[in-house]
Biopython code that builds the backbone (N, CA, C, O; Angstrom):
import numpy as np
from Bio.PDB.StructureBuilder import StructureBuilder

atoms = [
    (1, "MET", "N", (21.998, -1.955, -13.100)),
    (1, "MET", "CA", (21.660, -0.696, -13.688)),
    (1, "MET", "C", (22.614, 0.368, -13.155)),
    (1, "MET", "O", (22.827, 0.473, -11.947)),
    (2, "LYS", "N", (23.176, 1.142, -14.051)),
    (2, "LYS", "CA", (24.127, 2.176, -13.653)),
    (2, "LYS", "C", (23.388, 3.399, -13.133)),
    (2, "LYS", "O", (22.346, 3.792, -13.657)),
    (3, "LEU", "N", (23.954, 3.987, -12.093)),
    (3, "LEU", "CA", (23.385, 5.200, -11.525)),
    (3, "LEU", "C", (24.020, 6.420, -12.178)),
    (3, "LEU", "O", (25.209, 6.405, -12.494)),
    (4, "PRO", "N", (23.238, 7.474, -12.381)),
    (4, "PRO", "CA", (23.814, 8.712, -12.930)),
    (4, "PRO", "C", (24.850, 9.305, -11.979)),
    (4, "PRO", "O", (24.834, 9.035, -10.778)),
    (5, "GLU", "N", (25.740, 10.109, -12.528)),
    (5, "GLU", "CA", (26.828, 10.690, -11.732)),
    (5, "GLU", "C", (26.318, 11.607, -10.632)),
    (5, "GLU", "O", (26.876, 11.619, -9.535)),
    (6, "PHE", "N", (25.266, 12.378, -10.906)),
    (6, "PHE", "CA", (24.777, 13.303, -9.878)),
    (6, "PHE", "C", (24.181, 12.555, -8.695)),
    (6, "PHE", "O", (24.131, 13.100, -7.593)),
    (7, "VAL", "N", (23.723, 11.310, -8.894)),
    (7, "VAL", "CA", (23.198, 10.508, -7.791)),
    (7, "VAL", "C", (24.345, 9.912, -6.993)),
    (7, "VAL", "O", (24.256, 9.807, -5.770)),
    (8, "LYS", "N", (25.406, 9.523, -7.655)),
    (8, "LYS", "CA", (26.556, 8.905, -6.985)),
    (8, "LYS", "C", (27.218, 9.848, -5.985)),
    (8, "LYS", "O", (27.811, 9.394, -5.006)),
    (9, "ARG", "N", (27.121, 11.163, -6.223)),
    (9, "ARG", "CA", (27.742, 12.122, -5.305)),
    (9, "ARG", "C", (27.100, 12.084, -3.924)),
    (9, "ARG", "O", (27.760, 12.369, -2.924)),
    (10, "PHE", "N", (25.815, 11.731, -3.863)),
    (10, "PHE", "CA", (25.101, 11.751, -2.592)),
    (10, "PHE", "C", (25.134, 10.417, -1.863)),
    (10, "PHE", "O", (24.687, 10.339, -0.718)),
    (11, "LEU", "N", (25.642, 9.383, -2.481)),
    (11, "LEU", "CA", (25.677, 8.066, -1.859)),
    (11, "LEU", "C", (26.899, 7.916, -0.962)),
    (11, "LEU", "O", (27.953, 8.476, -1.263)),
    (12, "PRO", "N", (26.774, 7.169, 0.137)),
    (12, "PRO", "CA", (27.930, 6.942, 1.008)),
    (12, "PRO", "C", (28.961, 6.035, 0.337)),
    (12, "PRO", "O", (28.664, 5.357, -0.647)),
    (13, "GLU", "N", (30.155, 6.034, 0.878)),
    (13, "GLU", "CA", (31.243, 5.231, 0.311)),
    (13, "GLU", "C", (31.126, 3.752, 0.674)),
    (13, "GLU", "O", (31.533, 2.892, -0.107)),
    (14, "ASN", "N", (30.579, 3.451, 1.841)),
    (14, "ASN", "CA", (30.426, 2.077, 2.297)),
    (14, "ASN", "C", (29.493, 1.325, 1.345)),
    (14, "ASN", "O", (28.431, 1.840, 0.993)),
    (15, "ALA", "N", (29.869, 0.129, 0.930)),
    (15, "ALA", "CA", (29.085, -0.628, -0.052)),
    (15, "ALA", "C", (27.704, -0.991, 0.496)),
    (15, "ALA", "O", (26.701, -0.868, -0.208)),
    (16, "PHE", "N", (27.655, -1.439, 1.755)),
    (16, "PHE", "CA", (26.365, -1.803, 2.341)),
    (16, "PHE", "C", (25.461, -0.586, 2.464)),
    (16, "PHE", "O", (24.282, -0.647, 2.113)),
    (17, "ALA", "N", (26.006, 0.516, 2.959)),
    (17, "ALA", "CA", (25.214, 1.739, 3.106)),
    (17, "ALA", "C", (24.741, 2.251, 1.749)),
    (17, "ALA", "O", (23.645, 2.799, 1.639)),
    (18, "LYS", "N", (25.562, 2.075, 0.723)),
    (18, "LYS", "CA", (25.182, 2.500, -0.615)),
    (18, "LYS", "C", (23.999, 1.677, -1.134)),
    (18, "LYS", "O", (23.065, 2.222, -1.722)),
    (19, "LYS", "N", (24.048, 0.374, -0.912)),
    (19, "LYS", "CA", (22.953, -0.483, -1.357)),
    (19, "LYS", "C", (21.663, -0.185, -0.608)),
    (19, "LYS", "O", (20.583, -0.185, -1.198)),
    (20, "VAL", "N", (21.775, 0.068, 0.686)),
    (20, "VAL", "CA", (20.595, 0.419, 1.477)),
    (20, "VAL", "C", (20.025, 1.755, 1.008)),
    (20, "VAL", "O", (18.808, 1.908, 0.911)),
    (21, "SER", "N", (20.889, 2.716, 0.719)),
    (21, "SER", "CA", (20.437, 4.021, 0.246)),
    (21, "SER", "C", (19.708, 3.916, -1.084)),
    (21, "SER", "O", (18.680, 4.562, -1.284)),
    (22, "VAL", "N", (20.229, 3.115, -1.981)),
    (22, "VAL", "CA", (19.577, 2.926, -3.279)),
    (22, "VAL", "C", (18.221, 2.253, -3.099)),
    (22, "VAL", "O", (17.243, 2.640, -3.739)),
    (23, "LEU", "N", (18.163, 1.254, -2.235)),
    (23, "LEU", "CA", (16.901, 0.564, -1.979)),
    (23, "LEU", "C", (15.861, 1.511, -1.388)),
    (23, "LEU", "O", (14.709, 1.524, -1.822)),
    (24, "VAL", "N", (16.265, 2.298, -0.402)),
    (24, "VAL", "CA", (15.346, 3.242, 0.233)),
    (24, "VAL", "C", (14.905, 4.307, -0.762)),
    (24, "VAL", "O", (13.732, 4.677, -0.798)),
    (25, "GLY", "N", (15.824, 4.794, -1.557)),
    (25, "GLY", "CA", (15.494, 5.824, -2.544)),
    (25, "GLY", "C", (14.510, 5.342, -3.598)),
    (25, "GLY", "O", (13.579, 6.061, -3.960)),
    (26, "ARG", "N", (14.713, 4.147, -4.082)),
    (26, "ARG", "CA", (13.799, 3.610, -5.099)),
    (26, "ARG", "C", (12.431, 3.297, -4.512)),
    (26, "ARG", "O", (11.411, 3.479, -5.177)),
    (27, "THR", "N", (12.406, 2.825, -3.267)),
    (27, "THR", "CA", (11.129, 2.583, -2.609)),
    (27, "THR", "C", (10.378, 3.893, -2.418)),
    (27, "THR", "O", (9.172, 3.958, -2.657)),
    (28, "ALA", "N", (11.077, 4.929, -1.993)),
    (28, "ALA", "CA", (10.447, 6.242, -1.813)),
    (28, "ALA", "C", (9.933, 6.788, -3.138)),
    (28, "ALA", "O", (8.849, 7.371, -3.191)),
    (29, "LEU", "N", (10.696, 6.606, -4.196)),
    (29, "LEU", "CA", (10.258, 7.062, -5.521)),
    (29, "LEU", "C", (8.987, 6.342, -5.954)),
    (29, "LEU", "O", (8.080, 6.961, -6.509)),
    (30, "GLY", "N", (8.919, 5.058, -5.706)),
    (30, "GLY", "CA", (7.714, 4.301, -6.033)),
    (30, "GLY", "C", (6.508, 4.780, -5.250)),
    (30, "GLY", "O", (5.405, 4.850, -5.792)),
    (31, "GLN", "N", (6.704, 5.114, -3.977)),
    (31, "GLN", "CA", (5.607, 5.636, -3.160)),
    (31, "GLN", "C", (5.154, 7.006, -3.661)),
    (31, "GLN", "O", (3.956, 7.290, -3.685)),
    (32, "VAL", "N", (6.096, 7.852, -4.060)),
    (32, "VAL", "CA", (5.746, 9.178, -4.578)),
    (32, "VAL", "C", (4.948, 9.053, -5.871)),
    (32, "VAL", "O", (3.975, 9.779, -6.072)),
    (33, "ILE", "N", (5.349, 8.146, -6.737)),
    (33, "ILE", "CA", (4.611, 7.936, -7.985)),
    (33, "ILE", "C", (3.189, 7.474, -7.690)),
    (33, "ILE", "O", (2.242, 7.916, -8.341)),
    (34, "THR", "N", (3.038, 6.593, -6.718)),
    (34, "THR", "CA", (1.702, 6.117, -6.346)),
    (34, "THR", "C", (0.838, 7.256, -5.820)),
    (34, "THR", "O", (-0.327, 7.376, -6.196)),
    (35, "VAL", "N", (1.398, 8.084, -4.959)),
    (35, "VAL", "CA", (0.637, 9.204, -4.396)),
    (35, "VAL", "C", (0.257, 10.200, -5.486)),
    (35, "VAL", "O", (-0.859, 10.721, -5.484)),
    (36, "LEU", "N", (1.164, 10.468, -6.410)),
    (36, "LEU", "CA", (0.857, 11.409, -7.487)),
    (36, "LEU", "C", (-0.167, 10.857, -8.475)),
    (36, "LEU", "O", (-0.906, 11.629, -9.086)),
    (37, "ALA", "N", (-0.223, 9.547, -8.641)),
    (37, "ALA", "CA", (-1.166, 8.944, -9.580)),
    (37, "ALA", "C", (-2.546, 8.752, -8.977)),
    (37, "ALA", "O", (-3.505, 8.526, -9.714)),
    (38, "THR", "N", (-2.675, 8.836, -7.667)),
    (38, "THR", "CA", (-3.957, 8.578, -6.998)),
    (38, "THR", "C", (-5.084, 9.501, -7.464)),
    (38, "THR", "O", (-6.176, 9.001, -7.734)),
    (39, "PRO", "N", (-4.886, 10.820, -7.576)),
    (39, "PRO", "CA", (-5.996, 11.663, -8.040)),
    (39, "PRO", "C", (-6.491, 11.291, -9.447)),
    (39, "PRO", "O", (-7.691, 11.330, -9.717)),
    (40, "LEU", "N", (-5.582, 10.942, -10.314)),
    (40, "LEU", "CA", (-5.973, 10.529, -11.660)),
    (40, "LEU", "C", (-6.755, 9.221, -11.623)),
    (40, "LEU", "O", (-7.768, 9.082, -12.308)),
    (41, "LEU", "N", (-6.291, 8.269, -10.828)),
    (41, "LEU", "CA", (-6.957, 6.977, -10.755)),
    (41, "LEU", "C", (-8.346, 7.075, -10.132)),
    (41, "LEU", "O", (-9.255, 6.347, -10.529)),
    (42, "THR", "N", (-8.516, 7.967, -9.160)),
    (42, "THR", "CA", (-9.831, 8.100, -8.536)),
    (42, "THR", "C", (-10.845, 8.717, -9.486)),
    (42, "THR", "O", (-12.048, 8.530, -9.303)),
    (43, "ARG", "N", (-10.394, 9.438, -10.482)),
    (43, "ARG", "CA", (-11.316, 9.981, -11.475)),
    (43, "ARG", "C", (-11.635, 8.973, -12.573)),
    (43, "ARG", "O", (-12.682, 9.054, -13.215)),
    (44, "LEU", "N", (-10.745, 8.043, -12.780)),
    (44, "LEU", "CA", (-10.949, 7.046, -13.841)),
    (44, "LEU", "C", (-11.760, 5.840, -13.372)),
    (44, "LEU", "O", (-12.518, 5.266, -14.153)),
    (45, "TYR", "N", (-11.610, 5.451, -12.114)),
    (45, "TYR", "CA", (-12.227, 4.217, -11.626)),
    (45, "TYR", "C", (-13.182, 4.501, -10.473)),
    (45, "TYR", "O", (-13.023, 5.477, -9.738)),
    (46, "ALA", "N", (-14.170, 3.635, -10.331)),
    (46, "ALA", "CA", (-15.151, 3.766, -9.256)),
    (46, "ALA", "C", (-14.615, 3.122, -7.975)),
    (46, "ALA", "O", (-13.584, 2.450, -7.981)),
    (47, "ALA", "N", (-15.341, 3.345, -6.883)),
    (47, "ALA", "CA", (-14.928, 2.794, -5.592)),
    (47, "ALA", "C", (-14.948, 1.268, -5.609)),
    (47, "ALA", "O", (-14.112, 0.635, -4.964)),
    (48, "GLU", "N", (-15.884, 0.671, -6.331)),
    (48, "GLU", "CA", (-15.962, -0.788, -6.418)),
    (48, "GLU", "C", (-14.717, -1.367, -7.088)),
    (48, "GLU", "O", (-14.250, -2.447, -6.724)),
    (49, "ASP", "N", (-14.190, -0.643, -8.063)),
    (49, "ASP", "CA", (-12.972, -1.100, -8.736)),
    (49, "ASP", "C", (-11.779, -1.115, -7.784)),
    (49, "ASP", "O", (-10.930, -2.003, -7.860)),
    (50, "PHE", "N", (-11.718, -0.138, -6.895)),
    (50, "PHE", "CA", (-10.645, -0.133, -5.900)),
    (50, "PHE", "C", (-10.819, -1.276, -4.908)),
    (50, "PHE", "O", (-9.833, -1.804, -4.394)),
    (51, "GLY", "N", (-12.058, -1.663, -4.636)),
    (51, "GLY", "CA", (-12.299, -2.828, -3.783)),
    (51, "GLY", "C", (-11.775, -4.103, -4.414)),
    (51, "GLY", "O", (-11.165, -4.935, -3.743)),
    (52, "VAL", "N", (-12.019, -4.251, -5.711)),
    (52, "VAL", "CA", (-11.505, -5.422, -6.437)),
    (52, "VAL", "C", (-9.979, -5.409, -6.427)),
    (52, "VAL", "O", (-9.345, -6.449, -6.250)),
    (53, "LEU", "N", (-9.393, -4.226, -6.616)),
    (53, "LEU", "CA", (-7.937, -4.108, -6.580)),
    (53, "LEU", "C", (-7.384, -4.487, -5.214)),
    (53, "LEU", "O", (-6.342, -5.136, -5.125)),
    (54, "ALA", "N", (-8.076, -4.086, -4.146)),
    (54, "ALA", "CA", (-7.624, -4.411, -2.789)),
    (54, "ALA", "C", (-7.644, -5.915, -2.552)),
    (54, "ALA", "O", (-6.716, -6.462, -1.956)),
    (55, "VAL", "N", (-8.699, -6.588, -3.015)),
    (55, "VAL", "CA", (-8.772, -8.050, -2.850)),
    (55, "VAL", "C", (-7.663, -8.725, -3.644)),
    (55, "VAL", "O", (-6.980, -9.614, -3.135)),
    (56, "TYR", "N", (-7.486, -8.304, -4.886)),
    (56, "TYR", "CA", (-6.437, -8.887, -5.733)),
    (56, "TYR", "C", (-5.059, -8.658, -5.108)),
    (56, "TYR", "O", (-4.234, -9.571, -5.071)),
    (57, "SER", "N", (-4.812, -7.440, -4.618)),
    (57, "SER", "CA", (-3.508, -7.127, -4.022)),
    (57, "SER", "C", (-3.252, -7.958, -2.770)),
    (57, "SER", "O", (-2.134, -8.425, -2.551)),
    (58, "SER", "N", (-4.283, -8.144, -1.949)),
    (58, "SER", "CA", (-4.077, -8.935, -0.729)),
    (58, "SER", "C", (-3.774, -10.387, -1.060)),
    (58, "SER", "O", (-2.944, -11.010, -0.397)),
    (59, "ILE", "N", (-4.426, -10.928, -2.065)),
    (59, "ILE", "CA", (-4.132, -12.306, -2.482)),
    (59, "ILE", "C", (-2.719, -12.403, -3.037)),
    (59, "ILE", "O", (-1.994, -13.349, -2.730)),
    (60, "ALA", "N", (-2.323, -11.429, -3.852)),
    (60, "ALA", "CA", (-0.989, -11.454, -4.450)),
    (60, "ALA", "C", (0.097, -11.326, -3.382)),
    (60, "ALA", "O", (1.115, -12.015, -3.449)),
    (61, "VAL", "N", (-0.110, -10.456, -2.407)),
    (61, "VAL", "CA", (0.882, -10.273, -1.345)),
    (61, "VAL", "C", (0.992, -11.534, -0.490)),
    (61, "VAL", "O", (2.092, -11.936, -0.113)),
    (62, "SER", "N", (-0.143, -12.154, -0.186)),
    (62, "SER", "CA", (-0.121, -13.394, 0.605)),
    (62, "SER", "C", (0.606, -14.501, -0.139)),
    (62, "SER", "O", (1.412, -15.227, 0.443)),
    (63, "LYS", "N", (0.318, -14.627, -1.425)),
    (63, "LYS", "CA", (0.981, -15.650, -2.232)),
    (63, "LYS", "C", (2.487, -15.394, -2.301)),
    (63, "LYS", "O", (3.284, -16.330, -2.241)),
    (64, "ASN", "N", (2.870, -14.126, -2.429)),
    (64, "ASN", "CA", (4.281, -13.787, -2.487)),
    (64, "ASN", "C", (4.981, -14.123, -1.175)),
    (64, "ASN", "O", (6.105, -14.624, -1.192)),
    (65, "ALA", "N", (4.339, -13.858, -0.039)),
    (65, "ALA", "CA", (4.943, -14.163, 1.257)),
    (65, "ALA", "C", (5.173, -15.665, 1.411)),
    (65, "ALA", "O", (6.223, -16.090, 1.895)),
    (66, "ILE", "N", (4.201, -16.456, 1.003)),
    (66, "ILE", "CA", (4.346, -17.916, 1.076)),
    (66, "ILE", "C", (5.467, -18.383, 0.166)),
    (66, "ILE", "O", (6.279, -19.227, 0.543)),
    (67, "GLN", "N", (5.502, -17.830, -1.027)),
    (67, "GLN", "CA", (6.533, -18.224, -1.986)),
    (67, "GLN", "C", (7.926, -17.853, -1.480)),
    (67, "GLN", "O", (8.870, -18.619, -1.673)),
    (68, "MET", "N", (8.071, -16.709, -0.845)),
    (68, "MET", "CA", (9.369, -16.306, -0.314)),
    (68, "MET", "C", (9.823, -17.232, 0.818)),
    (68, "MET", "O", (11.015, -17.500, 0.965)),
    (69, "ASN", "N", (8.869, -17.719, 1.616)),
    (69, "ASN", "CA", (9.227, -18.676, 2.665)),
    (69, "ASN", "C", (9.753, -19.970, 2.069)),
    (69, "ASN", "O", (10.690, -20.565, 2.601)),
    (70, "TYR", "N", (9.152, -20.412, 0.961)),
    (70, "TYR", "CA", (9.641, -21.613, 0.302)),
    (70, "TYR", "C", (11.047, -21.407, -0.237)),
    (70, "TYR", "O", (11.883, -22.307, -0.152)),
    (71, "ILE", "N", (11.314, -20.238, -0.788)),
    (71, "ILE", "CA", (12.645, -19.958, -1.316)),
    (71, "ILE", "C", (13.669, -19.937, -0.183)),
    (71, "ILE", "O", (14.763, -20.485, -0.325)),
    (72, "ALA", "N", (13.320, -19.306, 0.942)),
    (72, "ALA", "CA", (14.250, -19.274, 2.079)),
    (72, "ALA", "C", (14.484, -20.690, 2.611)),
    (72, "ALA", "O", (15.617, -21.048, 2.934)),
    (73, "TYR", "N", (13.435, -21.488, 2.704)),
    (73, "TYR", "CA", (13.576, -22.868, 3.165)),
    (73, "TYR", "C", (14.466, -23.663, 2.210)),
    (73, "TYR", "O", (15.297, -24.452, 2.659)),
    (74, "TYR", "N", (14.306, -23.471, 0.920)),
    (74, "TYR", "CA", (15.118, -24.180, -0.056)),
    (74, "TYR", "C", (16.587, -23.813, 0.091)),
    (74, "TYR", "O", (17.454, -24.680, -0.017)),
    (75, "ARG", "N", (16.876, -22.534, 0.337)),
    (75, "ARG", "CA", (18.267, -22.123, 0.504)),
    (75, "ARG", "C", (18.895, -22.784, 1.726)),
    (75, "ARG", "O", (20.037, -23.241, 1.669)),
    (76, "ILE", "N", (18.157, -22.835, 2.821)),
    (76, "ILE", "CA", (18.670, -23.479, 4.026)),
    (76, "ILE", "C", (18.876, -24.964, 3.774)),
    (76, "ILE", "O", (19.906, -25.521, 4.154)),
    (77, "LEU", "N", (17.915, -25.603, 3.142)),
    (77, "LEU", "CA", (18.014, -27.025, 2.846)),
    (77, "LEU", "C", (19.189, -27.305, 1.928)),
    (77, "LEU", "O", (19.907, -28.288, 2.113)),
    (78, "ARG", "N", (19.386, -26.456, 0.953)),
    (78, "ARG", "CA", (20.479, -26.638, 0.001)),
    (78, "ARG", "C", (21.827, -26.544, 0.718)),
    (78, "ARG", "O", (22.741, -27.310, 0.412)),
    (79, "LYS", "N", (21.962, -25.616, 1.665)),
    (79, "LYS", "CA", (23.228, -25.487, 2.393)),
    (79, "LYS", "C", (23.450, -26.674, 3.313)),
    (79, "LYS", "O", (24.576, -27.154, 3.445)),
    (80, "ARG", "N", (22.384, -27.156, 3.954)),
    (80, "ARG", "CA", (22.541, -28.295, 4.868)),
    (80, "ARG", "C", (22.879, -29.586, 4.149)),
    (80, "ARG", "O", (23.668, -30.389, 4.645)),
    (81, "LEU", "N", (22.294, -29.786, 2.997)),
    (81, "LEU", "CA", (22.529, -31.013, 2.257)),
    (81, "LEU", "C", (23.716, -30.924, 1.300)),
    (81, "LEU", "O", (24.139, -31.922, 0.718)),
    (82, "CYS", "N", (24.237, -29.726, 1.153)),
    (82, "CYS", "CA", (25.368, -29.488, 0.230)),
    (82, "CYS", "C", (25.055, -30.009, -1.167)),
    (82, "CYS", "O", (25.862, -30.708, -1.778)),
    (83, "LEU", "N", (23.864, -29.657, -1.664)),
    (83, "LEU", "CA", (23.480, -30.117, -2.992)),
    (83, "LEU", "C", (24.289, -29.449, -4.081)),
    (83, "LEU", "O", (24.669, -30.080, -5.067)),
    (84, "PHE", "N", (24.553, -28.145, -3.892)),
    (84, "PHE", "CA", (25.300, -27.413, -4.900)),
    (84, "PHE", "C", (26.465, -26.720, -4.230)),
    (84, "PHE", "O", (26.363, -26.244, -3.099)),
    (85, "LYS", "N", (27.564, -26.672, -4.940)),
    (85, "LYS", "CA", (28.748, -25.993, -4.385)),
    (85, "LYS", "C", (29.171, -24.891, -5.280)),
    (85, "LYS", "O", (30.148, -24.200, -4.989)),
]
sb = StructureBuilder()
sb.init_structure("model")
sb.init_model(0)
sb.init_chain("A")
sb.init_seg("    ")
for serial, (resi, resn, name, xyz) in enumerate(atoms, 1):
    if name == "N":
        sb.init_residue(resn, " ", resi, " ")
    sb.init_atom(name, np.array(xyz, "f"), 0.0, 1.0, " ", f" {name:<3s}", serial, name[0])
structure = sb.get_structure()
């Protein structure tokens, strides 16, 4: 995804620092959107609904962590066995 020109002016020249800056910026934007949407969501849903969301989110995060470990293990295994070049 291309970044607008006004955003590129504030990014560092180093490629690694630029990627880290973009990652941090997008994460911060996502957090701001969540905080701004919270008052609206609390008026639309009851406390029990947020409890269900918390359980669902914890299961999804746990499943994602396990899945990421499998992907990391596969990458290491692939390099050791030289399956793909």
